[in-house]
PDB file of N, CA, C and O in Angstrom:
ATOM      1  N   MET A   1     122.726  80.889  79.694  1.00  0.00           N
ATOM      2  CA  MET A   1     121.390  80.960  80.041  1.00  0.00           C
ATOM      3  C   MET A   1     120.710  82.152  79.376  1.00  0.00           C
ATOM      4  O   MET A   1     121.067  83.187  79.939  1.00  0.00           O
ATOM      5  N   PRO A   2     120.021  82.330  78.570  1.00  0.00           N
ATOM      6  CA  PRO A   2     119.482  83.429  78.234  1.00  0.00           C
ATOM      7  C   PRO A   2     118.765  84.275  79.017  1.00  0.00           C
ATOM      8  O   PRO A   2     118.384  83.900  80.126  1.00  0.00           O
ATOM      9  N   LYS A   3     118.466  85.632  78.499  1.00  0.00           N
ATOM     10  CA  LYS A   3     117.537  86.583  79.694  1.00  0.00           C
ATOM     11  C   LYS A   3     116.440  86.226  79.636  1.00  0.00           C
ATOM     12  O   LYS A   3     115.924  85.757  78.622  1.00  0.00           O
ATOM     13  N   LEU A   4     115.837  86.399  80.817  1.00  0.00           N
ATOM     14  CA  LEU A   4     114.548  86.232  81.034  1.00  0.00           C
ATOM     15  C   LEU A   4     113.693  87.558  80.831  1.00  0.00           C
ATOM     16  O   LEU A   4     114.086  88.691  81.110  1.00  0.00           O
ATOM     17  N   LYS A   5     112.628  87.266  80.370  1.00  0.00           N
ATOM     18  CA  LYS A   5     111.488  88.226  79.905  1.00  0.00           C
ATOM     19  C   LYS A   5     110.891  88.685  81.100  1.00  0.00           C
ATOM     20  O   LYS A   5     110.710  87.782  81.916  1.00  0.00           O
ATOM     21  N   THR A   6     110.473  89.992  81.511  1.00  0.00           N
ATOM     22  CA  THR A   6     109.623  90.600  82.513  1.00  0.00           C
ATOM     23  C   THR A   6     107.949  90.652  81.917  1.00  0.00           C
ATOM     24  O   THR A   6     107.555  91.236  80.908  1.00  0.00           O
ATOM     25  N   ARG A   7     107.362  90.063  82.631  1.00  0.00           N
ATOM     26  CA  ARG A   7     105.734  90.543  82.325  1.00  0.00           C
ATOM     27  C   ARG A   7     105.588  91.698  82.485  1.00  0.00           C
ATOM     28  O   ARG A   7     105.701  92.036  83.663  1.00  0.00           O
ATOM     29  N   ARG A   8     105.349  92.591  81.693  1.00  0.00           N
ATOM     30  CA  ARG A   8     105.027  93.979  81.645  1.00  0.00           C
ATOM     31  C   ARG A   8     103.797  94.189  82.577  1.00  0.00           C
ATOM     32  O   ARG A   8     103.871  95.172  83.314  1.00  0.00           O
ATOM     33  N   GLY A   9     102.831  93.526  82.648  1.00  0.00           N
ATOM     34  CA  GLY A   9     101.648  94.100  83.193  1.00  0.00           C
ATOM     35  C   GLY A   9     101.881  93.709  84.926  1.00  0.00           C
ATOM     36  O   GLY A   9     101.263  94.405  85.731  1.00  0.00           O
ATOM     37  N   ALA A  10     102.615  92.794  85.354  1.00  0.00           N
ATOM     38  CA  ALA A  10     102.878  92.470  86.658  1.00  0.00           C
ATOM     39  C   ALA A  10     103.762  93.454  87.198  1.00  0.00           C
ATOM     40  O   ALA A  10     103.644  93.891  88.343  1.00  0.00           O
ATOM     41  N   ALA A  11     105.016  93.956  86.054  1.00  0.00           N
ATOM     42  CA  ALA A  11     105.831  94.926  86.564  1.00  0.00           C
ATOM     43  C   ALA A  11     105.312  96.313  86.920  1.00  0.00           C
ATOM     44  O   ALA A  11     105.987  97.142  87.530  1.00  0.00           O
ATOM     45  N   LYS A  12     104.093  96.504  86.506  1.00  0.00           N
ATOM     46  CA  LYS A  12     103.561  97.856  86.690  1.00  0.00           C
ATOM     47  C   LYS A  12     102.667  97.623  88.031  1.00  0.00           C
ATOM     48  O   LYS A  12     102.316  98.630  88.647  1.00  0.00           O
ATOM     49  N   ARG A  13     102.387  96.680  88.382  1.00  0.00           N
ATOM     50  CA  ARG A  13     101.301  96.224  89.595  1.00  0.00           C
ATOM     51  C   ARG A  13     102.304  96.103  90.683  1.00  0.00           C
ATOM     52  O   ARG A  13     101.838  96.404  91.781  1.00  0.00           O
ATOM     53  N   PHE A  14     103.389  95.792  90.684  1.00  0.00           N
ATOM     54  CA  PHE A  14     104.531  95.479  91.904  1.00  0.00           C
ATOM     55  C   PHE A  14     105.712  96.101  91.965  1.00  0.00           C
ATOM     56  O   PHE A  14     106.378  96.296  90.949  1.00  0.00           O
ATOM     57  N   SER A  15     106.113  96.494  93.217  1.00  0.00           N
ATOM     58  CA  SER A  15     107.438  96.950  93.420  1.00  0.00           C
ATOM     59  C   SER A  15     107.967  96.453  94.506  1.00  0.00           C
ATOM     60  O   SER A  15     107.366  95.779  95.342  1.00  0.00           O
ATOM     61  N   VAL A  16     109.137  96.776  94.529  1.00  0.00           N
ATOM     62  CA  VAL A  16     109.853  95.932  95.835  1.00  0.00           C
ATOM     63  C   VAL A  16     110.260  96.971  96.983  1.00  0.00           C
ATOM     64  O   VAL A  16     110.805  98.056  96.779  1.00  0.00           O
ATOM     65  N   THR A  17     109.956  96.528  98.028  1.00  0.00           N
ATOM     66  CA  THR A  17     110.509  97.434  99.185  1.00  0.00           C
ATOM     67  C   THR A  17     111.771  97.034  99.722  1.00  0.00           C
ATOM     68  O   THR A  17     112.354  96.008  99.370  1.00  0.00           O
ATOM     69  N   GLY A  18     112.287  98.025 100.764  1.00  0.00           N
ATOM     70  CA  GLY A  18     113.482  97.996 101.131  1.00  0.00           C
ATOM     71  C   GLY A  18     114.069  96.578 101.656  1.00  0.00           C
ATOM     72  O   GLY A  18     115.288  96.423 101.733  1.00  0.00           O
ATOM     73  N   THR A  19     113.170  95.555 102.011  1.00  0.00           N
ATOM     74  CA  THR A  19     113.639  94.334 102.641  1.00  0.00           C
ATOM     75  C   THR A  19     113.525  93.416 101.601  1.00  0.00           C
ATOM     76  O   THR A  19     114.000  92.287 101.722  1.00  0.00           O
ATOM     77  N   GLY A  20     112.828  93.850 100.389  1.00  0.00           N
ATOM     78  CA  GLY A  20     112.913  92.717  99.382  1.00  0.00           C
ATOM     79  C   GLY A  20     111.445  92.216  99.410  1.00  0.00           C
ATOM     80  O   GLY A  20     110.980  91.504  98.519  1.00  0.00           O
ATOM     81  N   LYS A  21     110.833  92.584 100.360  1.00  0.00           N
ATOM     82  CA  LYS A  21     109.136  91.994  99.889  1.00  0.00           C
ATOM     83  C   LYS A  21     108.456  92.763  98.872  1.00  0.00           C
ATOM     84  O   LYS A  21     108.735  93.943  98.659  1.00  0.00           O
ATOM     85  N   PHE A  22     107.623  92.163  98.277  1.00  0.00           N
ATOM     86  CA  PHE A  22     106.920  92.649  97.001  1.00  0.00           C
ATOM     87  C   PHE A  22     105.664  93.644  97.223  1.00  0.00           C
ATOM     88  O   PHE A  22     104.694  93.020  97.653  1.00  0.00           O
ATOM     89  N   LYS A  23     105.469  94.763  97.079  1.00  0.00           N
ATOM     90  CA  LYS A  23     104.227  95.437  97.684  1.00  0.00           C
ATOM     91  C   LYS A  23     103.242  95.626  96.701  1.00  0.00           C
ATOM     92  O   LYS A  23     103.721  95.780  95.578  1.00  0.00           O
ATOM     93  N   ARG A  24     101.979  95.665  96.770  1.00  0.00           N
ATOM     94  CA  ARG A  24     101.041  95.451  95.989  1.00  0.00           C
ATOM     95  C   ARG A  24      99.872  96.738  96.171  1.00  0.00           C
ATOM     96  O   ARG A  24      99.934  97.588  97.060  1.00  0.00           O
ATOM     97  N   ARG A  25      98.794  96.660  95.099  1.00  0.00           N
ATOM     98  CA  ARG A  25      97.808  97.704  95.592  1.00  0.00           C
ATOM     99  C   ARG A  25      96.587  96.988  96.062  1.00  0.00           C
ATOM    100  O   ARG A  25      96.546  95.829  95.651  1.00  0.00           O
ATOM    101  N   LYS A  26      95.693  97.309  96.725  1.00  0.00           N
ATOM    102  CA  LYS A  26      94.683  96.618  97.193  1.00  0.00           C
ATOM    103  C   LYS A  26      93.472  97.014  96.194  1.00  0.00           C
ATOM    104  O   LYS A  26      93.348  98.078  95.588  1.00  0.00           O
ATOM    105  N   GLN A  27      92.494  95.740  96.173  1.00  0.00           N
ATOM    106  CA  GLN A  27      91.460  95.849  94.949  1.00  0.00           C
ATOM    107  C   GLN A  27      90.157  96.675  95.591  1.00  0.00           C
ATOM    108  O   GLN A  27      90.230  97.186  96.709  1.00  0.00           O
ATOM    109  N   ASN A  28      88.980  96.750  94.778  1.00  0.00           N
ATOM    110  CA  ASN A  28      87.892  97.618  95.461  1.00  0.00           C
ATOM    111  C   ASN A  28      87.856  98.937  95.768  1.00  0.00           C
ATOM    112  O   ASN A  28      87.016  99.366  96.560  1.00  0.00           O
ATOM    113  N   LEU A  29      88.759  99.727  95.180  1.00  0.00           N
ATOM    114  CA  LEU A  29      88.747 101.274  95.146  1.00  0.00           C
ATOM    115  C   LEU A  29      88.620 101.842  93.608  1.00  0.00           C
ATOM    116  O   LEU A  29      89.206 102.876  93.289  1.00  0.00           O
ATOM    117  N   ARG A  30      87.844 101.124  92.707  1.00  0.00           N
ATOM    118  CA  ARG A  30      87.601 101.795  91.325  1.00  0.00           C
ATOM    119  C   ARG A  30      86.397 102.472  91.259  1.00  0.00           C
ATOM    120  O   ARG A  30      86.229 103.680  91.092  1.00  0.00           O
ATOM    121  N   HIS A  31      85.425 101.443  91.428  1.00  0.00           N
ATOM    122  CA  HIS A  31      83.849 102.267  91.185  1.00  0.00           C
ATOM    123  C   HIS A  31      83.038 101.466  92.519  1.00  0.00           C
ATOM    124  O   HIS A  31      83.397 100.624  93.342  1.00  0.00           O
ATOM    125  N   ILE A  32      81.888 102.136  92.280  1.00  0.00           N
ATOM    126  CA  ILE A  32      80.770 101.674  93.331  1.00  0.00           C
ATOM    127  C   ILE A  32      81.605 102.047  94.879  1.00  0.00           C
ATOM    128  O   ILE A  32      81.898 101.246  95.767  1.00  0.00           O
ATOM    129  N   LEU A  33      81.802 103.225  94.844  1.00  0.00           N
ATOM    130  CA  LEU A  33      82.393 103.526  95.874  1.00  0.00           C
ATOM    131  C   LEU A  33      81.343 104.193  97.132  1.00  0.00           C
ATOM    132  O   LEU A  33      81.685 104.099  98.311  1.00  0.00           O
ATOM    133  N   THR A  34      80.127 104.822  96.758  1.00  0.00           N
ATOM    134  CA  THR A  34      79.361 105.097  97.643  1.00  0.00           C
ATOM    135  C   THR A  34      78.496 104.230  98.626  1.00  0.00           C
ATOM    136  O   THR A  34      77.771 104.766  99.464  1.00  0.00           O
ATOM    137  N   LYS A  35      78.588 103.043  98.507  1.00  0.00           N
ATOM    138  CA  LYS A  35      78.252 102.061  99.653  1.00  0.00           C
ATOM    139  C   LYS A  35      79.253 101.902 100.428  1.00  0.00           C
ATOM    140  O   LYS A  35      79.011 101.305 101.478  1.00  0.00           O
ATOM    141  N   LYS A  36      80.767 102.396 100.167  1.00  0.00           N
ATOM    142  CA  LYS A  36      81.963 101.928 101.475  1.00  0.00           C
ATOM    143  C   LYS A  36      81.819 102.919 101.930  1.00  0.00           C
ATOM    144  O   LYS A  36      81.414 103.939 101.371  1.00  0.00           O
ATOM    145  N   ASN A  37      82.209 102.739 103.295  1.00  0.00           N
ATOM    146  CA  ASN A  37      82.348 103.838 104.284  1.00  0.00           C
ATOM    147  C   ASN A  37      83.836 104.474 103.950  1.00  0.00           C
ATOM    148  O   ASN A  37      84.592 104.038 103.082  1.00  0.00           O
ATOM    149  N   ALA A  38      84.108 105.642 104.855  1.00  0.00           N
ATOM    150  CA  ALA A  38      85.206 106.433 104.537  1.00  0.00           C
ATOM    151  C   ALA A  38      86.431 105.462 105.141  1.00  0.00           C
ATOM    152  O   ALA A  38      87.445 105.192 104.498  1.00  0.00           O
ATOM    153  N   LYS A  39      86.144 104.985 106.502  1.00  0.00           N
ATOM    154  CA  LYS A  39      87.356 104.209 106.926  1.00  0.00           C
ATOM    155  C   LYS A  39      87.851 102.897 105.899  1.00  0.00           C
ATOM    156  O   LYS A  39      89.020 102.538 105.765  1.00  0.00           O
ATOM    157  N   ARG A  40      86.925 102.421 105.370  1.00  0.00           N
ATOM    158  CA  ARG A  40      87.196 101.421 104.663  1.00  0.00           C
ATOM    159  C   ARG A  40      87.859 102.004 103.220  1.00  0.00           C
ATOM    160  O   ARG A  40      88.529 101.219 102.549  1.00  0.00           O
ATOM    161  N   LYS A  41      87.702 103.114 102.846  1.00  0.00           N
ATOM    162  CA  LYS A  41      88.305 103.537 101.583  1.00  0.00           C
ATOM    163  C   LYS A  41      89.469 103.659 101.888  1.00  0.00           C
ATOM    164  O   LYS A  41      90.358 103.098 101.248  1.00  0.00           O
ATOM    165  N   MET A  42      89.726 104.514 103.060  1.00  0.00           N
ATOM    166  CA  MET A  42      91.258 104.873 103.707  1.00  0.00           C
ATOM    167  C   MET A  42      92.083 103.772 103.920  1.00  0.00           C
ATOM    168  O   MET A  42      93.288 103.910 103.705  1.00  0.00           O
ATOM    169  N   ARG A  43      91.522 102.400 104.414  1.00  0.00           N
ATOM    170  CA  ARG A  43      92.209 101.181 104.341  1.00  0.00           C
ATOM    171  C   ARG A  43      92.896 100.407 102.770  1.00  0.00           C
ATOM    172  O   ARG A  43      93.912  99.797 102.437  1.00  0.00           O
ATOM    173  N   LEU A  44      91.361 100.988 102.011  1.00  0.00           N
ATOM    174  CA  LEU A  44      91.822 100.159 100.671  1.00  0.00           C
ATOM    175  C   LEU A  44      92.965 101.047  99.866  1.00  0.00           C
ATOM    176  O   LEU A  44      93.688 100.556  98.999  1.00  0.00           O
ATOM    177  N   GLY A  45      93.016 102.400 100.278  1.00  0.00           N
ATOM    178  CA  GLY A  45      93.836 103.433  99.765  1.00  0.00           C
ATOM    179  C   GLY A  45      95.580 103.139  99.941  1.00  0.00           C
ATOM    180  O   GLY A  45      96.450 103.700  99.275  1.00  0.00           O
ATOM    181  N   GLN A  46      95.770 102.260 100.859  1.00  0.00           N
ATOM    182  CA  GLN A  46      96.974 101.991 101.580  1.00  0.00           C
ATOM    183  C   GLN A  46      97.564 100.770 100.859  1.00  0.00           C
ATOM    184  O   GLN A  46      96.747  99.942 100.454  1.00  0.00           O
ATOM    185  N   GLY A  47      98.914 100.534 100.634  1.00  0.00           N
ATOM    186  CA  GLY A  47      99.678  99.392 100.045  1.00  0.00           C
ATOM    187  C   GLY A  47      99.465  98.258 100.851  1.00  0.00           C
ATOM    188  O   GLY A  47      99.008  98.190 101.992  1.00  0.00           O
ATOM    189  N   ALA A  48      99.952  97.186  99.925  1.00  0.00           N
ATOM    190  CA  ALA A  48     100.116  95.602 101.082  1.00  0.00           C
ATOM    191  C   ALA A  48     101.323  95.177 100.350  1.00  0.00           C
ATOM    192  O   ALA A  48     101.945  95.596  99.374  1.00  0.00           O
ATOM    193  N   ILE A  49     101.444  94.038 101.306  1.00  0.00           N
ATOM    194  CA  ILE A  49     102.539  93.307 101.208  1.00  0.00           C
ATOM    195  C   ILE A  49     101.787  92.025 100.549  1.00  0.00           C
ATOM    196  O   ILE A  49     100.716  91.615 100.996  1.00  0.00           O
ATOM    197  N   VAL A  50     102.487  91.402  99.386  1.00  0.00           N
ATOM    198  CA  VAL A  50     102.158  90.356  98.786  1.00  0.00           C
ATOM    199  C   VAL A  50     102.190  89.094  99.542  1.00  0.00           C
ATOM    200  O   VAL A  50     103.263  89.058 100.144  1.00  0.00           O
ATOM    201  N   ASP A  51     101.529  88.105  99.763  1.00  0.00           N
ATOM    202  CA  ASP A  51     101.418  86.871 100.706  1.00  0.00           C
ATOM    203  C   ASP A  51     102.460  86.240 100.194  1.00  0.00           C
ATOM    204  O   ASP A  51     102.915  86.249  99.051  1.00  0.00           O
ATOM    205  N   LYS A  52     102.902  85.512 101.471  1.00  0.00           N
ATOM    206  CA  LYS A  52     104.070  84.421 101.274  1.00  0.00           C
ATOM    207  C   LYS A  52     103.766  83.398  99.947  1.00  0.00           C
ATOM    208  O   LYS A  52     104.560  83.364  99.006  1.00  0.00           O
ATOM    209  N   SER A  53     102.706  82.687  99.969  1.00  0.00           N
ATOM    210  CA  SER A  53     102.443  82.031  99.095  1.00  0.00           C
ATOM    211  C   SER A  53     102.308  82.290  97.534  1.00  0.00           C
ATOM    212  O   SER A  53     102.374  81.416  96.669  1.00  0.00           O
ATOM    213  N   ASN A  54     102.075  83.872  97.294  1.00  0.00           N
ATOM    214  CA  ASN A  54     102.241  84.262  95.916  1.00  0.00           C
ATOM    215  C   ASN A  54     103.522  84.675  95.433  1.00  0.00           C
ATOM    216  O   ASN A  54     103.844  84.866  94.260  1.00  0.00           O
ATOM    217  N   GLU A  55     104.280  84.803  96.560  1.00  0.00           N
ATOM    218  CA  GLU A  55     105.493  85.662  96.360  1.00  0.00           C
ATOM    219  C   GLU A  55     106.530  84.966  95.206  1.00  0.00           C
ATOM    220  O   GLU A  55     107.222  85.603  94.412  1.00  0.00           O
ATOM    221  N   SER A  56     106.455  83.546  95.321  1.00  0.00           N
ATOM    222  CA  SER A  56     107.266  83.000  94.258  1.00  0.00           C
ATOM    223  C   SER A  56     106.667  82.985  92.719  1.00  0.00           C
ATOM    224  O   SER A  56     107.384  82.622  91.786  1.00  0.00           O
ATOM    225  N   ALA A  57     105.502  83.343  92.550  1.00  0.00           N
ATOM    226  CA  ALA A  57     104.655  83.589  91.470  1.00  0.00           C
ATOM    227  C   ALA A  57     105.024  85.106  90.792  1.00  0.00           C
ATOM    228  O   ALA A  57     105.180  85.307  89.588  1.00  0.00           O
ATOM    229  N   VAL A  58     105.120  86.075  91.827  1.00  0.00           N
ATOM    230  CA  VAL A  58     105.287  87.294  91.471  1.00  0.00           C
ATOM    231  C   VAL A  58     106.890  87.421  91.082  1.00  0.00           C
ATOM    232  O   VAL A  58     107.285  88.147  90.170  1.00  0.00           O
ATOM    233  N   LYS A  59     107.810  86.558  91.958  1.00  0.00           N
ATOM    234  CA  LYS A  59     109.191  86.711  91.347  1.00  0.00           C
ATOM    235  C   LYS A  59     109.588  86.217  89.990  1.00  0.00           C
ATOM    236  O   LYS A  59     110.469  86.657  89.251  1.00  0.00           O
ATOM    237  N   ARG A  60     108.634  85.055  89.778  1.00  0.00           N
ATOM    238  CA  ARG A  60     108.976  84.487  88.318  1.00  0.00           C
ATOM    239  C   ARG A  60     108.640  85.576  87.368  1.00  0.00           C
ATOM    240  O   ARG A  60     109.434  86.009  86.532  1.00  0.00           O
ATOM    241  N   MET A  61     107.313  86.033  87.551  1.00  0.00           N
ATOM    242  CA  MET A  61     106.923  87.257  86.524  1.00  0.00           C
ATOM    243  C   MET A  61     107.676  88.392  86.371  1.00  0.00           C
ATOM    244  O   MET A  61     107.598  89.097  85.365  1.00  0.00           O
ATOM    245  N   CYS A  62     108.508  88.651  87.436  1.00  0.00           N
ATOM    246  CA  CYS A  62     109.665  89.945  87.502  1.00  0.00           C
ATOM    247  C   CYS A  62     110.820  89.662  88.058  1.00  0.00           C
ATOM    248  O   CYS A  62     111.255  90.175  89.090  1.00  0.00           O
ATOM    249  N   PRO A  63     111.481  88.633  87.225  1.00  0.00           N
ATOM    250  CA  PRO A  63     112.647  88.485  87.641  1.00  0.00           C
ATOM    251  C   PRO A  63     113.825  89.490  87.779  1.00  0.00           C
ATOM    252  O   PRO A  63     114.874  89.065  88.263  1.00  0.00           O
ATOM    253  N   TYR A  64     113.729  90.900  87.361  1.00  0.00           N
ATOM    254  CA  TYR A  64     114.876  91.799  87.797  1.00  0.00           C
ATOM    255  C   TYR A  64     114.211  92.876  88.325  1.00  0.00           C
ATOM    256  O   TYR A  64     114.792  93.961  88.293  1.00  0.00           O
ATOM    257  N   LEU A  65     112.893  92.790  88.902  1.00  0.00           N
ATOM    258  CA  LEU A  65     112.439  93.688  89.806  1.00  0.00           C
ATOM    259  C   LEU A  65     113.170  94.110  90.984  1.00  0.00           C
ATOM    260  O   LEU A  65     112.678  94.935  91.754  1.00  0.00           O
TER     261      LEU A  65
END
């Protein structure tokens, strides 16, 4: 079986935790920040775990991650 290519854009966006789950960054923290309160921006700055329904897609995009 040939080697699988990694989607480089996906490899930059996801990382694997110690338990094997995929970690991602939350959206909505790039611009238009003045109308968002500080509590919301703090929550958006923290990472999140990829949902179970999307986990197989991420695994296909990053087979060696």
